[in-house]
C-alpha positions as a printed Julia matrix, in Angstrom:
463×3 Matrix{Float64}:
  -7.85   14.59   13.38
  -4.3    12.69   13.7
  -3.87   13.55   17.68
  -7.11   11.5    17.66
  -5.47    8.23   16.35
  -2.19    8.67   17.3
  -4.28    8.22   20.67
  -6.3     5.51   19.8
  -3.32    3.44   18.95
  -1.46    4.23   21.98
  -4.37    2.97   23.67
  -5.3    -0.31   21.85
  -1.36   -1.06   21.74
  -0.83   -1.09   25.27
  -4.34   -3.28   25.57
  -3.05   -5.75   23.22
   0.32   -5.72   24.56
  -1.13   -6.53   28.31
  -3.86   -8.28   26.89
  -0.88  -11.02   24.45
   1.27  -10.8    27.88
  -1.24  -12.3    29.91
  -1.41  -16.08   28.26
   0.65  -17.0    25.39
  -3.11  -18.56   23.76
  -4.45  -14.6    24.39
  -0.97  -13.68   22.21
  -2.45  -15.96   19.11
  -5.87  -14.27   19.65
  -4.2   -10.67   19.81
  -2.38  -11.33   15.96
  -6.02  -11.32   15.05
  -7.49   -8.51   16.69
  -4.35   -6.3    16.2
  -5.61   -7.03   12.33
  -8.79   -6.16   13.23
  -8.18   -3.02   15.39
  -6.87   -1.24   11.8
 -10.07   -2.13   10.23
 -13.2    -2.09   12.0
 -13.15    0.61   14.62
 -11.79    2.38   11.8
 -14.35    1.99    9.19
 -15.8     5.59    9.22
 -12.85    7.2     8.97
 -11.26    8.92    5.8
  -7.71    7.68    4.67
  -4.97    9.66    5.64
  -1.29    9.18    4.03
   0.93    6.65    5.83
   3.66    9.15    5.76
   1.11   11.51    7.74
  -0.41    8.81    9.61
   2.7     8.3    12.45
   3.76    8.28   15.75
   7.95    8.83   16.23
   8.72    7.78   12.82
   6.66    4.39   12.99
   3.13    4.22   11.25
   0.55    3.38   13.08
  -1.03    1.06   11.5
   2.1    -0.91   12.85
   1.76   -0.47   16.54
  -0.46   -3.13   17.31
   1.35   -6.04   15.52
   4.66   -4.86   17.19
   2.91   -4.4    20.33
   1.51   -8.13   20.16
   5.05   -9.88   18.99
   6.9    -7.87   21.59
   4.38   -9.45   24.32
   4.94  -12.73   22.57
   8.97  -12.29   22.84
   8.79  -10.94   26.52
   6.77  -14.41   27.25
   9.43  -16.47   24.71
  12.38  -14.83   26.69
  15.66  -16.64   25.27
  13.77  -20.03   24.64
  14.97  -20.34   20.7
  13.77  -23.72   19.11
  17.1   -25.43   17.85
  15.53  -26.38   14.92
  16.19  -22.95   13.71
  19.89  -22.88   14.73
  21.11  -21.92   11.25
  18.33  -19.22   10.17
  20.0   -17.86   13.37
  23.62  -17.52   12.6
  22.26  -16.11    8.8
  20.36  -12.96   10.59
  23.19  -12.51   13.54
  25.33  -11.81    9.77
  22.77   -9.6     8.17
  22.19   -8.08   11.3
  25.99   -6.8    12.1
  26.64   -6.58    7.8
  23.69   -3.31    7.86
  24.92   -2.27   11.2
  28.08   -1.74    9.56
  26.38   -0.69    6.51
  24.26    1.94    7.59
  24.71    2.99   10.86
  28.83    2.36   11.2
  29.67    3.77    7.1
  26.66    6.13    7.04
  26.54    7.85   10.73
  24.68    7.1    13.54
  21.42    9.65   12.81
  18.47    8.99   14.26
  16.99    7.5    11.33
  20.16    5.15   10.73
  19.43    3.93   13.63
  15.36    3.19   13.52
  15.87    1.36   10.03
  18.58   -0.83   11.23
  16.18   -1.55   14.86
  13.11   -2.71   12.48
  15.41   -5.52   11.41
  16.27   -7.53   14.76
  12.63   -6.52   15.98
  10.97   -8.17   13.25
  13.47  -11.49   13.33
  12.32  -11.45   17.02
   8.87  -11.46   16.14
   8.83  -14.23   13.84
  10.84  -16.0    15.9
   8.79  -15.37   18.92
   5.6   -16.1    17.2
   7.02  -19.65   16.02
   8.16  -21.13   19.52
   4.79  -20.22   20.5
   3.06  -21.64   18.51
   4.87  -25.02   18.1
   3.86  -25.54   21.41
   0.27  -25.69   20.84
  -2.02  -28.09   19.73
  -3.35  -28.06   16.25
  -6.9   -27.45   17.73
  -5.64  -24.16   18.86
  -3.77  -23.25   15.65
  -7.04  -23.61   13.58
  -9.31  -21.8    15.58
  -6.5   -18.7    15.36
  -6.4   -19.58   10.78
  -9.84  -19.73   11.0
  -9.78  -15.96   12.84
  -7.71  -14.65   10.3
 -10.15  -15.87    7.53
 -13.01  -14.43    9.32
 -11.49  -10.94    9.76
  -9.97  -10.95    5.93
 -13.42  -11.92    4.62
 -15.53   -9.11    7.3
 -12.6    -6.9     6.24
 -13.68   -7.06    2.38
 -16.88   -6.23    3.74
 -16.47   -3.08    4.97
 -14.0    -1.93    2.26
 -17.02   -2.47   -0.21
 -19.41   -0.5     2.03
 -16.85    2.14    2.42
 -16.34    2.01   -1.39
 -20.32    2.05   -2.01
 -20.94    5.02    0.84
 -18.24    7.11   -0.92
 -16.23    7.34    2.49
 -13.5     6.01    0.27
 -12.57    6.15   -3.2
 -12.14    2.43   -3.35
 -12.47   -0.42   -1.7
  -9.54   -0.03    0.59
 -10.37   -1.14    4.37
  -7.16   -0.21    5.92
  -7.95    3.95    5.96
  -3.97    4.35    7.62
  -2.48    2.89    4.3
  -2.48    2.54    0.97
  -4.1     0.32   -1.05
  -0.63   -1.58   -1.95
  -0.28   -2.38    1.68
  -3.67   -2.88    2.18
  -3.79   -5.56   -0.82
  -0.57   -6.81    0.24
  -1.91   -7.82    3.41
  -4.86   -9.51    1.73
  -2.54  -11.92   -0.19
  -0.69  -12.94    2.67
  -3.76  -13.9     3.88
  -5.84  -15.06    1.56
  -4.16  -18.64    0.86
  -5.71  -19.82    4.59
  -8.89  -19.38    2.9
  -8.15  -22.65    0.67
  -6.51  -24.34    3.99
  -9.2   -23.91    6.45
 -11.96  -25.11    3.8
  -9.55  -28.17    3.2
  -8.63  -29.17    6.89
 -11.56  -27.88    8.79
 -14.42  -29.57    6.65
 -15.89  -26.13    5.39
 -18.44  -26.64    2.61
 -18.18  -25.63   -1.25
 -20.52  -22.42   -0.95
 -18.53  -21.05    1.53
 -15.21  -21.31   -0.03
 -16.93  -19.55   -3.02
 -19.04  -17.14   -0.63
 -15.79  -15.92    1.05
 -12.91  -16.28   -2.36
 -16.05  -14.15   -4.07
 -16.36  -11.48   -1.25
 -12.62  -10.99   -1.12
 -11.96  -10.68   -4.8
 -15.03   -8.52   -5.31
 -12.97   -5.87   -3.0
  -9.65   -6.58   -4.58
 -10.91   -5.79   -7.75
 -12.49   -2.43   -6.68
  -9.41   -1.35   -4.63
  -8.46   -1.16   -8.6
  -5.08   -2.49   -7.46
  -3.48   -4.67  -10.36
  -0.72   -6.4    -8.06
  -4.34   -7.62   -5.31
  -5.41   -9.05   -8.17
  -2.04  -10.81   -9.54
  -1.74  -11.61   -5.87
  -4.73  -13.65   -5.4
  -4.7   -15.88   -8.87
  -1.26  -16.46   -8.34
  -2.49  -17.79   -4.63
  -5.48  -19.47   -6.12
  -3.38  -20.86   -8.87
   0.05  -22.06   -6.6
  -2.58  -24.01   -4.16
  -4.07  -26.13   -7.0
  -1.06  -26.49   -9.17
  -1.37  -30.58   -8.55
   0.11  -33.16  -12.01
  -2.91  -34.97  -11.07
  -6.53  -35.27  -12.8
  -8.37  -34.2    -9.96
  -5.55  -31.05   -9.69
  -5.37  -30.51  -12.96
  -9.42  -30.21  -13.34
  -9.76  -27.91   -9.97
  -6.79  -25.96  -11.91
  -8.78  -25.65  -15.09
 -11.94  -24.43  -13.08
  -9.84  -21.59  -11.54
  -9.05  -20.42  -14.48
 -12.01  -20.41  -16.52
 -13.56  -18.83  -13.15
 -11.27  -15.98  -12.92
 -11.15  -15.38  -17.13
 -15.28  -15.27  -16.44
 -14.63  -12.63  -13.62
 -12.19  -10.56  -15.89
 -14.64  -10.33  -18.78
 -17.64   -9.71  -16.58
 -17.21   -5.66  -16.87
 -16.86   -5.84  -13.3
 -12.81   -5.76  -13.69
 -12.63   -3.14  -15.69
 -10.72   -0.63  -14.76
  -8.38   -3.17  -13.19
  -7.93   -5.28  -16.47
  -7.47   -2.04  -18.29
  -4.76   -1.04  -15.5
  -3.13   -5.08  -15.83
  -3.26   -4.35  -19.92
  -1.2    -1.1   -19.64
   1.51   -3.05  -17.64
   1.83   -6.08  -20.39
   2.26   -2.65  -22.68
   4.83   -1.21  -21.48
   6.81   -4.87  -20.18
   6.46   -5.02  -23.88
   8.39   -2.03  -24.8
  10.92   -2.77  -22.19
  11.61   -5.79  -23.33
  11.93   -4.8   -27.33
  13.82   -1.45  -26.56
  11.03    0.68  -26.88
  10.88    4.23  -25.36
   8.29    4.76  -22.73
   7.45    8.22  -22.66
   4.91    9.94  -20.81
   1.71    9.35  -22.61
   1.94    5.62  -21.17
   0.63    5.52  -17.79
   4.04    3.14  -16.22
   6.12    6.49  -17.32
   7.12    7.01  -13.28
   7.27    3.71  -12.47
   9.55    3.3   -15.7
  11.98    6.23  -14.73
  12.05    4.55  -10.96
  13.26    1.32  -12.02
  15.71    2.79  -14.7
  16.83    5.18  -11.7
  17.05    2.29   -9.22
  19.38    0.08  -11.87
  21.31    2.98  -12.28
  22.07    3.61   -8.63
  22.76   -0.16   -7.83
  25.55   -0.26  -10.81
  27.23    2.79   -8.78
  26.95    1.06   -5.73
  27.42   -2.35   -6.43
  29.0    -4.08   -3.78
  27.81   -2.12   -0.39
  25.04   -0.01   -1.8
  23.72    2.93   -0.44
  22.66    2.0     2.9
  19.01    1.46    4.62
  16.66    4.05    4.33
  15.11    6.97    2.28
  17.92    9.07    2.91
  20.47    6.99    2.33
  19.04    5.9    -1.2
  18.52    9.18   -2.4
  22.17   10.08   -1.49
  23.29    7.61   -3.48
  20.68    8.07   -6.29
  22.66   11.84   -5.9
  25.34   10.33   -6.47
  24.41    8.59   -9.46
  23.79   11.87  -11.0
  19.77   11.32  -10.43
  19.44   13.83   -7.66
  15.72   14.86   -9.17
  14.27   10.87   -8.12
  12.91   11.29   -4.67
  11.19    7.97   -4.32
  12.13    4.13   -4.58
  11.57    2.13   -7.37
   8.46    0.09   -5.89
   9.95   -3.27   -6.12
  11.99   -4.71   -2.9
  14.37   -6.79   -4.85
  15.33   -3.48   -7.06
  15.21   -1.07   -4.02
  17.14   -3.24   -1.17
  20.03   -4.76   -3.69
  20.68   -0.93   -3.97
  20.21   -0.19   -0.93
  22.38   -3.14    0.35
  24.5    -4.04   -2.35
  25.43   -7.45   -3.7
  26.97   -8.36   -0.07
  23.86   -7.56    1.56
  21.08   -8.78   -0.53
  22.91  -12.0    -0.87
  22.4   -12.64    2.88
  19.22  -11.28    3.44
  18.14  -13.66    0.42
  19.89  -16.86    2.48
  17.73  -15.17    5.32
  14.57  -16.03    3.19
  15.35  -18.99    1.38
  15.86  -20.18    5.38
  12.45  -19.0     6.04
  11.03  -20.53    2.97
  12.99  -24.51    3.99
  10.99  -24.46    7.6
   7.79  -24.28    5.98
   5.43  -27.41    4.81
   6.09  -28.64    1.47
   3.66  -27.5    -1.79
   2.74  -31.39   -1.59
   1.45  -31.9     2.28
  -1.22  -30.76    3.74
  -0.39  -27.66    4.87
   0.73  -26.64    1.53
  -0.73  -22.86    1.63
   1.74  -22.14    4.56
   3.69  -22.19    1.76
   2.05  -20.45   -0.94
   1.41  -17.91    1.17
   5.58  -17.38    1.32
   5.51  -17.43   -2.48
   2.97  -15.43   -3.1
   4.03  -13.34   -0.49
   7.59  -13.28   -2.97
   5.6   -11.99   -6.19
   3.9    -8.95   -4.66
   7.62   -7.89   -3.49
   8.11   -7.34   -7.33
   5.66   -4.73   -6.73
   5.64   -2.94   -3.61
   8.58   -2.78   -0.55
   6.1    -3.49    2.63
   8.69   -6.12    3.85
   8.84   -4.68    7.55
   5.36   -4.96    7.42
   5.01   -6.63   11.42
   1.82   -8.61   10.44
   4.09  -10.2     7.47
   6.75  -11.43   10.15
   4.42  -12.62   12.64
   2.45  -14.69   10.14
   5.67  -16.62    9.02
   6.95  -17.47   12.19
   3.05  -19.07   13.18
   3.04  -21.09    9.81
   6.89  -21.95   10.74
   5.09  -22.95   14.1
   2.69  -25.15   12.58
   4.51  -26.78   10.46
   6.98  -27.69   12.73
   4.44  -29.31   15.34
   3.46  -32.21   13.39
   7.72  -32.75   12.2
   8.47  -32.85   15.75
   6.05  -34.92   16.63
   6.36  -37.37   13.77
  10.02  -37.38   15.39
   9.38  -38.58   18.49
   7.34  -41.42   17.82
   9.08  -43.4    15.82
   6.94  -46.19   15.3
   4.33  -43.79   13.25
   7.37  -42.77   11.26
   5.99  -44.62    8.19
   3.11  -46.8     7.33
   3.45  -50.66    6.23
   5.25  -50.66    2.73
   6.85  -47.42    3.16
   3.89  -45.63    1.71
   3.38  -42.3     3.79
   3.89  -40.69    7.06
   0.24  -42.43    8.57
   0.44  -44.77   11.77
   1.02  -48.45   11.34
  -1.8   -49.81   12.32
  -2.01  -50.77   16.02
   1.28  -48.51   16.78
   1.2   -47.01   20.0
   3.23  -44.21   21.18
   5.15  -44.81   24.46
   5.03  -42.24   27.15
   8.45  -41.38   27.02
   8.31  -40.1    23.58
   4.8   -38.64   24.58
   6.41  -36.74   27.11
   9.87  -36.24   24.86
   7.12  -34.38   22.23
   6.34  -31.53   24.5
  10.22  -30.67   24.74
  10.04  -28.93   21.19
  12.64  -25.85   22.19
  15.9   -25.24   24.27
  17.11  -21.93   26.03
  20.5   -20.59   24.32
  22.18  -21.64   27.9
  21.23  -25.56   27.41
  18.06  -25.54   29.37
  14.77  -26.97   28.35
  12.13  -24.95   27.8
   8.32  -26.51   27.67
């Protein structure tokens, strides 16, 4: 079975690479197809652990997205948008730091090199996607975002069918990724449902249908983090200090409350209550013994904290091998896993210096997304939901995460670039907004300049 899956992923990754390499627009479609290739052709395949389903140390589910991203990077070449200059500087400093921290200090083993290479690769995928998307019209991007939503809804339907037929023990629709990874992907894409509804004139019935299918899938995946991610995405999107915004928010809260009380989510709500009890016990200094379901999680968190104190400034180095060595040096050799919390685990691996650098990189990515008060607020909501989900998992190296962030960065900068190049449209009469002034017509040179949004490192212009 594993050999057949490896051959399938090699074939699909090669096909997506060639397809995406042919045209830039194909690469945007390839992102959607890459997600779909992990789901629909494997709908009847039983679950397989990600630690087993690998090729050369890389999880098989990462191959399609990586192939699409590499094709984008080759097409993009060395043409990087100038507006991300500070981000490039921070990324370079961070990469040099982890090279020293992991490869030079811990040894140039194959595992250390692979862990280091994963970071420049994902940064490259993100930047290539951002540069590519910024050159397309919003109409093209809207079709891609709609495709993402349709794949997410259809995938949720596949998960429900897998659960109903007994193929899976839950509604996880990616058979080669554990449920934590699947719900992370769901929460990452979920805000796009609201964005498509608002910007592409979809009906309220369409919105209710999409949200219901996705929410039911997450509930039957029995994932606390997934449910928290969906609720956070919904609340963040609709939270507005206006009468209409507060009414929408109240409706959302009532719907969520009724859903949780319906009995459909009984197993998931029990786990949420258990989490609340665990957090309450920890805050009040009470012991979390083996009678509590989260005992193992608490043990991993406490072990990570102890190790972080032992390696406070420079960390243990990236990778599970270095992390375990750090645990052993801290006197915790019996613990063999990370804390299931990105912030805590990466603080332990990077130390204070490296972790601050990483947070600075993430903050720059966030700053290039449209503000929460804009029509494209779903893009920042997606980032914030991802940041919340990272408290419960460590899927920071998922290629789809970096490709989507690149897509949202590029999409958010397209209109901004147009406004910068159209002075007559920058403000409406009396300074009341960004709409075009009455009768304003962009000049031909301004229109021509709007197409030139990125520069080559050697100083040339790339259209």
